[in-house]
C-alpha positions as a Markdown table, in Angstrom:
| # | Residue | x | y | z |
|---|---|---|---|---|
| 1 | Unk | -18.3 | -7.5 | -23.1 |
| 2 | Unk | -15.5 | -6.0 | -21.0 |
| 3 | Unk | -14.1 | -8.5 | -18.5 |
| 4 | Unk | -13.1 | -7.7 | -14.9 |
| 5 | Unk | -9.7 | -9.0 | -14.0 |
| 6 | Unk | -9.6 | -11.3 | -10.9 |
| 7 | Unk | -8.3 | -9.6 | -7.8 |
| 8 | Unk | -6.8 | -11.8 | -5.1 |
| 9 | Unk | -6.9 | -10.5 | -1.5 |
| 10 | Unk | -5.0 | -12.4 | 1.2 |
| 11 | Unk | -5.9 | -11.8 | 4.9 |
| 12 | Unk | -3.5 | -13.2 | 7.5 |
| 13 | Unk | -5.1 | -13.4 | 10.9 |
| 14 | Unk | -4.4 | -14.4 | 14.5 |
| 15 | Unk | -6.6 | -13.6 | 17.5 |
| 16 | Unk | -8.4 | -10.8 | 15.6 |
| 17 | Unk | -11.9 | -12.1 | 15.9 |
| 18 | Unk | -13.1 | -8.6 | 17.1 |
| 19 | Unk | -12.3 | -7.1 | 13.7 |
| 20 | Unk | -12.3 | -10.1 | 11.3 |
| 21 | Unk | -15.9 | -9.8 | 10.2 |
| 22 | Unk | -15.5 | -6.1 | 9.4 |
| 23 | Unk | -12.5 | -7.0 | 7.2 |
| 24 | Unk | -14.2 | -9.8 | 5.3 |
| 25 | Unk | -17.3 | -7.8 | 4.7 |
| 26 | Unk | -15.3 | -4.8 | 3.4 |
| 27 | Unk | -14.1 | -7.2 | 0.6 |
| 28 | Unk | -17.4 | -9.1 | 0.1 |
| 29 | Unk | -19.6 | -6.0 | -0.1 |
| 30 | Unk | -17.5 | -4.4 | -2.9 |
| 31 | Unk | -19.4 | -3.7 | -6.1 |
| 32 | Unk | -17.0 | -5.9 | -8.0 |
| 33 | Unk | -17.8 | -9.3 | -9.6 |
| 34 | Unk | -14.4 | -11.1 | -9.7 |
| 35 | Unk | -12.7 | -11.1 | -6.3 |
| 36 | Unk | -10.9 | -14.0 | -4.6 |
| 37 | Unk | -10.6 | -13.5 | -0.8 |
| 38 | Unk | -8.3 | -15.9 | 1.0 |
| 39 | Unk | -8.0 | -16.0 | 4.9 |
| 40 | Unk | -5.1 | -17.7 | 6.5 |
| 41 | Unk | -5.6 | -18.0 | 10.3 |
| 42 | Unk | -2.7 | -19.1 | 12.5 |
| 43 | Unk | -5.0 | -21.1 | 14.8 |
| 44 | Unk | -6.9 | -18.4 | 16.7 |
| 45 | Unk | -8.9 | -19.3 | 19.9 |
| 46 | Unk | -10.8 | -16.0 | 20.3 |
| 47 | Unk | -13.9 | -16.8 | 18.2 |
| 48 | Unk | -12.3 | -16.2 | 14.8 |
| 49 | Unk | -13.4 | -19.7 | 13.7 |
| 50 | Unk | -17.1 | -18.7 | 14.3 |
| 51 | Unk | -16.6 | -15.6 | 12.2 |
| 52 | Unk | -15.0 | -17.5 | 9.3 |
| 53 | Unk | -17.7 | -20.3 | 9.3 |
| 54 | Unk | -20.4 | -17.6 | 9.4 |
| 55 | Unk | -18.9 | -15.9 | 6.3 |
| 56 | Unk | -17.6 | -19.0 | 4.6 |
| 57 | Unk | -19.6 | -18.3 | 1.4 |
| 58 | Unk | -17.7 | -15.0 | 1.1 |
| 59 | Unk | -14.3 | -16.6 | 0.9 |
| 60 | Unk | -12.6 | -18.5 | -1.9 |
| 61 | Unk | -10.3 | -20.4 | 0.5 |
| 62 | Unk | -9.5 | -20.4 | 4.2 |
| 63 | Unk | -7.5 | -22.4 | 6.7 |
| 64 | Unk | -7.0 | -22.4 | 10.4 |
| 65 | Unk | -3.6 | -23.9 | 11.4 |
| 66 | Unk | -0.4 | -22.9 | 13.1 |
| 67 | Unk | 2.1 | -20.9 | 11.0 |
| 68 | Unk | 5.4 | -19.2 | 11.4 |
| 69 | Unk | 3.9 | -15.7 | 11.7 |
| 70 | Unk | 2.2 | -13.0 | 9.6 |
| 71 | Unk | 4.4 | -13.1 | 6.5 |
| 72 | Unk | 4.4 | -16.9 | 6.4 |
| 73 | Unk | 0.6 | -16.7 | 6.4 |
| 74 | Unk | 0.7 | -14.1 | 3.6 |
| 75 | Unk | 2.9 | -16.3 | 1.5 |
| 76 | Unk | 0.8 | -19.3 | 2.1 |
| 77 | Unk | -2.3 | -17.4 | 1.0 |
| 78 | Unk | -0.7 | -16.1 | -2.2 |
| 79 | Unk | 0.3 | -19.6 | -3.1 |
| 80 | Unk | -3.4 | -20.5 | -3.2 |
| 81 | Unk | -4.3 | -17.4 | -5.2 |
| 82 | Unk | -5.0 | -17.1 | -8.9 |
| 83 | Unk | -5.8 | -13.4 | -9.6 |
| 84 | Unk | -4.1 | -11.1 | -12.0 |
| 85 | Unk | -4.1 | -8.4 | -9.4 |
| 86 | Unk | -2.9 | -9.0 | -5.9 |
| 87 | Unk | -2.9 | -7.4 | -2.4 |
| 88 | Unk | -3.1 | -8.4 | 1.2 |
| 89 | Unk | -5.4 | -6.9 | 3.8 |
| 90 | Unk | -4.7 | -7.5 | 7.5 |
| 91 | Unk | -7.6 | -8.8 | 9.5 |
| 92 | Unk | -8.0 | -5.6 | 11.6 |
| 93 | Unk | -8.1 | -3.3 | 8.5 |
| 94 | Unk | -10.5 | -2.8 | 5.7 |
| 95 | Unk | -11.2 | -1.2 | 2.3 |
| 96 | Unk | -13.5 | 1.6 | 1.2 |
| 97 | Unk | -16.6 | 0.5 | -0.8 |
| 98 | Unk | -15.2 | 1.6 | -4.2 |
| 99 | Unk | -11.7 | 0.2 | -3.8 |
| 100 | Unk | -11.7 | -2.8 | -6.1 |
| 101 | Unk | -13.7 | -1.2 | -9.0 |
| 102 | Unk | -11.2 | 1.7 | -9.0 |
| 103 | Unk | -8.2 | -0.6 | -8.9 |
| 104 | Unk | -9.6 | -2.8 | -11.7 |
| 105 | Unk | -10.4 | 0.2 | -13.9 |
| 106 | Unk | -6.9 | 1.7 | -13.5 |
| 107 | Unk | -5.0 | -1.6 | -14.1 |
| 108 | Unk | -7.3 | -2.4 | -17.1 |
| 109 | Unk | -7.0 | 1.0 | -18.7 |
| 110 | Unk | -3.3 | 1.5 | -18.1 |
| 111 | Unk | -1.1 | -1.5 | -18.8 |
| 112 | Unk | 2.0 | 0.5 | -18.0 |
| 113 | Unk | 1.0 | 0.5 | -14.3 |
| 114 | Unk | 2.4 | -2.5 | -12.4 |
| 115 | Unk | 1.6 | -1.4 | -8.9 |
| 116 | Unk | -0.6 | 1.2 | -7.3 |
| 117 | Unk | -1.3 | 2.9 | -4.0 |
| 118 | Unk | -3.3 | 5.9 | -2.6 |
| 119 | Unk | -2.4 | 9.5 | -2.1 |
| 120 | Unk | -5.1 | 9.6 | 0.6 |
| 121 | Unk | -4.5 | 6.9 | 3.2 |
| 122 | Unk | -7.2 | 6.5 | 5.9 |
| 123 | Unk | -7.0 | 5.7 | 9.5 |
| 124 | Unk | -9.9 | 3.7 | 11.1 |
| 125 | Unk | -10.6 | 3.8 | 14.9 |
| 126 | Unk | -11.6 | 0.7 | 16.9 |
| 127 | Unk | -15.2 | 1.0 | 15.7 |
| 128 | Unk | -14.2 | 1.2 | 12.1 |
| 129 | Unk | -14.9 | 4.9 | 11.6 |
| 130 | Unk | -12.6 | 6.9 | 9.4 |
| 131 | Unk | -11.0 | 9.4 | 11.8 |
| 132 | Unk | -8.0 | 10.6 | 9.7 |
| 133 | Unk | -7.3 | 11.1 | 6.0 |
| 134 | Unk | -3.8 | 12.2 | 5.1 |
| 135 | Unk | -2.7 | 13.8 | 1.9 |
| 136 | Unk | 0.5 | 12.5 | 0.4 |
| 137 | Unk | 2.6 | 13.7 | -2.5 |
| 138 | Unk | 3.5 | 10.5 | -4.3 |
| 139 | Unk | 6.4 | 8.0 | -4.4 |
| 140 | Unk | 9.5 | 7.2 | -6.4 |
| 141 | Unk | 12.5 | 5.0 | -6.0 |
| 142 | Unk | 15.3 | 7.6 | -5.5 |
| 143 | Unk | 13.6 | 9.3 | -2.5 |
| 144 | Unk | 12.5 | 5.9 | -1.2 |
| 145 | Unk | 16.0 | 4.7 | -1.2 |
| 146 | Unk | 17.1 | 7.8 | 0.8 |
| 147 | Unk | 14.5 | 7.2 | 3.5 |
| 148 | Unk | 11.7 | 9.5 | 2.3 |
| 149 | Unk | 9.1 | 6.8 | 3.2 |
| 150 | Unk | 10.4 | 6.0 | 6.6 |
| 151 | Unk | 9.2 | 8.7 | 9.0 |
| 152 | Unk | 10.5 | 8.5 | 12.5 |
| 153 | Unk | 14.3 | 9.0 | 12.0 |
| 154 | Unk | 16.3 | 12.2 | 11.9 |
| 155 | Unk | 16.4 | 12.6 | 8.1 |
| 156 | Unk | 13.7 | 14.1 | 5.9 |
| 157 | Unk | 10.7 | 11.7 | 5.3 |
| 158 | Unk | 7.2 | 12.3 | 4.0 |
| 159 | Unk | 5.1 | 9.2 | 4.7 |
| 160 | Unk | 4.9 | 5.4 | 4.6 |
| 161 | Unk | 3.5 | 3.5 | 1.6 |
| 162 | Unk | 0.2 | 2.3 | 3.1 |
| 163 | Unk | 0.2 | -1.5 | 2.7 |
| 164 | Unk | -3.6 | -1.7 | 3.1 |
| 165 | Unk | -4.0 | 0.5 | 0.0 |
| 166 | Unk | -1.4 | -1.0 | -2.3 |
| 167 | Unk | -2.1 | -3.4 | -5.2 |
| 168 | Unk | 0.1 | -5.0 | -7.8 |
| 169 | Unk | 0.1 | -7.2 | -10.9 |
| 170 | Unk | 1.0 | -10.9 | -10.6 |
| 171 | Unk | 3.6 | -10.5 | -13.2 |
| 172 | Unk | 5.4 | -7.9 | -11.0 |
| 173 | Unk | 5.1 | -10.2 | -8.0 |
| 174 | Unk | 6.7 | -13.1 | -10.0 |
| 175 | Unk | 9.6 | -10.9 | -11.3 |
| 176 | Unk | 10.3 | -9.7 | -7.8 |
| 177 | Unk | 10.6 | -13.2 | -6.3 |
| 178 | Unk | 7.0 | -14.2 | -5.6 |
| 179 | Unk | 7.3 | -14.0 | -1.8 |
| 180 | Unk | 7.2 | -11.7 | 1.2 |
| 181 | Unk | 10.5 | -12.0 | 3.1 |
| 182 | Unk | 9.4 | -13.9 | 6.2 |
| 183 | Unk | 12.7 | -13.3 | 8.0 |
| 184 | Unk | 11.3 | -9.9 | 9.0 |
| 185 | Unk | 8.9 | -9.8 | 11.9 |
| 186 | Unk | 7.3 | -6.4 | 11.1 |
| 187 | Unk | 8.8 | -4.8 | 8.0 |
| 188 | Unk | 8.1 | -7.4 | 5.3 |
| 189 | Unk | 5.9 | -5.0 | 3.5 |
| 190 | Unk | 8.6 | -2.4 | 3.3 |
| 191 | Unk | 11.1 | -5.0 | 2.0 |
| 192 | Unk | 8.6 | -6.0 | -0.7 |
| 193 | Unk | 8.3 | -2.4 | -1.8 |
| 194 | Unk | 12.0 | -2.0 | -2.1 |
| 195 | Unk | 12.1 | -5.1 | -4.5 |
| 196 | Unk | 9.1 | -3.9 | -6.5 |
| 197 | Unk | 10.9 | -0.5 | -7.1 |
| 198 | Unk | 13.7 | -2.4 | -8.8 |
| 199 | Unk | 11.2 | -3.3 | -11.5 |
| 200 | Unk | 8.5 | -0.7 | -11.8 |
| 201 | Unk | 7.4 | 2.8 | -10.9 |
| 202 | Unk | 4.8 | 3.1 | -8.2 |
| 203 | Unk | 1.7 | 5.1 | -9.3 |
| 204 | Unk | -0.6 | 6.8 | -6.8 |
| 205 | Unk | -4.3 | 7.5 | -7.1 |
| 206 | Unk | -6.1 | 10.5 | -5.9 |
| 207 | Unk | -8.8 | 8.6 | -3.9 |
| 208 | Unk | -8.8 | 6.7 | -0.6 |
| 209 | Unk | -8.5 | 2.9 | -1.1 |
| 210 | Unk | -8.1 | 1.5 | 2.4 |
| 211 | Unk | -7.3 | 2.2 | 5.9 |
| 212 | Unk | -5.2 | 1.1 | 8.8 |
| 213 | Unk | -7.0 | 0.5 | 12.1 |
| 214 | Unk | -5.6 | 1.9 | 15.4 |
| 215 | Unk | -6.3 | -0.2 | 18.5 |
| 216 | Unk | -4.6 | -1.2 | 21.6 |
| 217 | Unk | -3.4 | -4.6 | 20.4 |
| 218 | Unk | -2.2 | -3.3 | 17.0 |
| 219 | Unk | 1.2 | -4.9 | 16.3 |
| 220 | Unk | 3.0 | -2.2 | 14.4 |
| 221 | Unk | 1.9 | 0.7 | 16.6 |
| 222 | Unk | 3.1 | -1.2 | 19.7 |
| 223 | Unk | 6.5 | -2.0 | 18.1 |
| 224 | Unk | 7.1 | 1.1 | 16.1 |
| 225 | Unk | 10.8 | 1.4 | 16.9 |
| 226 | Unk | 11.3 | -2.2 | 16.0 |
| 227 | Unk | 9.6 | -1.7 | 12.7 |
| 228 | Unk | 11.8 | 1.3 | 11.9 |
| 229 | Unk | 14.9 | -0.7 | 12.7 |
| 230 | Unk | 13.9 | -3.5 | 10.3 |
| 231 | Unk | 13.0 | -1.1 | 7.6 |
| 232 | Unk | 16.3 | 0.7 | 7.9 |
| 233 | Unk | 18.0 | -2.7 | 7.5 |
| 234 | Unk | 16.0 | -3.1 | 4.3 |
| 235 | Unk | 17.3 | 0.2 | 2.9 |
| 236 | Unk | 20.9 | -0.7 | 3.8 |
| 237 | Unk | 20.6 | -3.8 | 1.5 |
| 238 | Unk | 20.2 | -1.3 | -1.3 |
| 239 | Unk | 23.2 | 0.9 | -0.5 |
| 240 | Unk | 21.1 | 3.3 | 1.6 |
| 241 | Unk | 22.4 | 6.9 | 2.0 |
| 242 | Unk | 19.9 | 9.1 | 3.9 |
| 243 | Unk | 19.3 | 12.7 | 3.2 |
| 244 | Unk | 22.1 | 14.8 | 4.8 |
| 245 | Unk | 21.5 | 17.6 | 7.3 |
| 246 | Unk | 21.4 | 20.3 | 4.7 |
| 247 | Unk | 19.2 | 18.3 | 2.3 |
| 248 | Unk | 16.9 | 17.6 | 5.3 |
| 249 | Unk | 16.6 | 21.3 | 6.2 |
| 250 | Unk | 15.9 | 22.4 | 2.6 |
| 251 | Unk | 13.4 | 19.6 | 1.9 |
| 252 | Unk | 11.6 | 20.1 | 5.1 |
| 253 | Unk | 11.3 | 23.8 | 4.4 |
| 254 | Unk | 10.0 | 23.1 | 0.9 |
| 255 | Unk | 7.7 | 20.4 | 2.1 |
| 256 | Unk | 6.0 | 22.6 | 4.7 |
| 257 | Unk | 5.9 | 25.7 | 2.4 |
| 258 | Unk | 4.7 | 24.1 | -0.8 |
| 259 | Unk | 2.6 | 21.5 | 0.8 |
| 260 | Unk | 2.4 | 17.7 | 0.7 |
| 261 | Unk | 0.1 | 17.3 | -2.3 |
| 262 | Unk | 1.8 | 16.6 | -5.7 |
| 263 | Unk | 2.2 | 19.5 | -8.1 |
| 264 | Unk | 0.5 | 18.5 | -11.4 |
| 265 | Unk | 0.9 | 21.5 | -13.7 |
| 266 | Unk | -0.2 | 21.4 | -17.3 |
| 267 | Unk | 1.5 | 24.6 | -18.2 |
| 268 | Unk | 4.7 | 23.8 | -20.2 |
| 269 | Unk | 6.8 | 26.5 | -18.5 |
| 270 | Unk | 6.0 | 25.2 | -15.0 |
| 271 | Unk | 6.5 | 21.6 | -16.2 |
| 272 | Unk | 10.0 | 22.5 | -17.5 |
| 273 | Unk | 10.8 | 24.4 | -14.3 |
| 274 | Unk | 9.8 | 21.6 | -12.0 |
| 275 | Unk | 11.5 | 19.0 | -14.2 |
| 276 | Unk | 14.7 | 21.0 | -13.9 |
| 277 | Unk | 14.3 | 21.2 | -10.1 |
| 278 | Unk | 13.8 | 17.5 | -10.0 |
| 279 | Unk | 17.1 | 16.9 | -11.9 |
| 280 | Unk | 18.7 | 19.1 | -9.2 |
| 281 | Unk | 17.2 | 16.7 | -6.6 |
| 282 | Unk | 15.1 | 19.6 | -5.2 |
| 283 | Unk | 11.8 | 18.1 | -6.2 |
| 284 | Unk | 11.0 | 14.5 | -7.0 |
| 285 | Unk | 9.1 | 13.3 | -10.1 |
| 286 | Unk | 6.2 | 11.0 | -9.3 |
| 287 | Unk | 3.5 | 9.2 | -11.3 |
| 288 | Unk | -0.2 | 9.9 | -10.4 |
| 289 | Unk | -3.7 | 8.7 | -11.5 |
| 290 | Unk | -6.2 | 11.5 | -11.5 |
| 291 | Unk | -9.9 | 11.5 | -12.4 |
| 292 | Unk | -10.8 | 13.2 | -15.7 |
| 293 | Unk | -14.3 | 14.5 | -15.3 |
| 294 | Unk | -14.7 | 15.3 | -18.9 |
| 295 | Unk | -13.5 | 11.9 | -20.2 |
| 296 | Unk | -15.2 | 10.1 | -17.3 |
| 297 | Unk | -12.0 | 8.0 | -16.8 |
| 298 | Unk | -8.7 | 7.7 | -14.8 |
| 299 | Unk | -5.8 | 9.3 | -16.5 |
| 300 | Unk | -2.0 | 9.3 | -15.7 |
| 301 | Unk | -0.1 | 12.4 | -14.9 |
| 302 | Unk | 3.5 | 13.3 | -14.1 |
| 303 | Unk | 3.7 | 15.2 | -10.9 |
| 304 | Unk | 6.4 | 16.8 | -8.7 |
| 305 | Unk | 6.6 | 16.7 | -4.9 |
| 306 | Unk | 8.9 | 18.6 | -2.5 |
């Protein structure tokens, strides 16, 4: 019988009682038999305790006590975790119903994949409705290091890596230092991605996995400029050189003319052409997981994105 790898989800929470039940249920109601959900609450006084006690049987571990912030809570939760596959889901966000089964199937079928995210990140509104679904082209280290995943500055950028939709193997976590850098107030996820890229390619999957909730008290939305400043500090640790003005003009033109979706040709001529353009830094080569309807399975593809 095929076994399902344990997936550990850590949820840091503080004063998010309004959304916490929705978050927990999005994990508990997955059609997946081997999930370990851990909630680390920083001592909320808004009714979060009642939500956690109500759903206690859905959690592998929880604690309510003061901490040193979100990333301290994330680290505390991961120290309690045991799963082969790891992720964290903030208490105001949630997964799609199929997330864990898709993630498990991909990691189990493709041992070369060490971390995974979505090409279709969702945005939830206050009521938890999906109100936006973006289409991304994929991710790779060279363009990440030049700022392509840090929108909001003057240089060319495509999109953020959505933390709510990103999963990784414990072996990668341990090789990369087994911690989120808690010296960052907001961009600890971005710093973790930079470290992961030192060890493994990031694969993207052509289905939504999770979503980021927009609401008035949302921390990153309210401190966006501060997030960008911290993320830029991360890049400078890795000898960051953003796209120049000419590169920015050319890439923006290609991005808006070709589109944001990854080009996944099977024709050898077009593969050779795009590979040559990637060597000239005109396109970026990315790794994608796509659904094979004939084989009824997830397959890996090499794609190209402007």
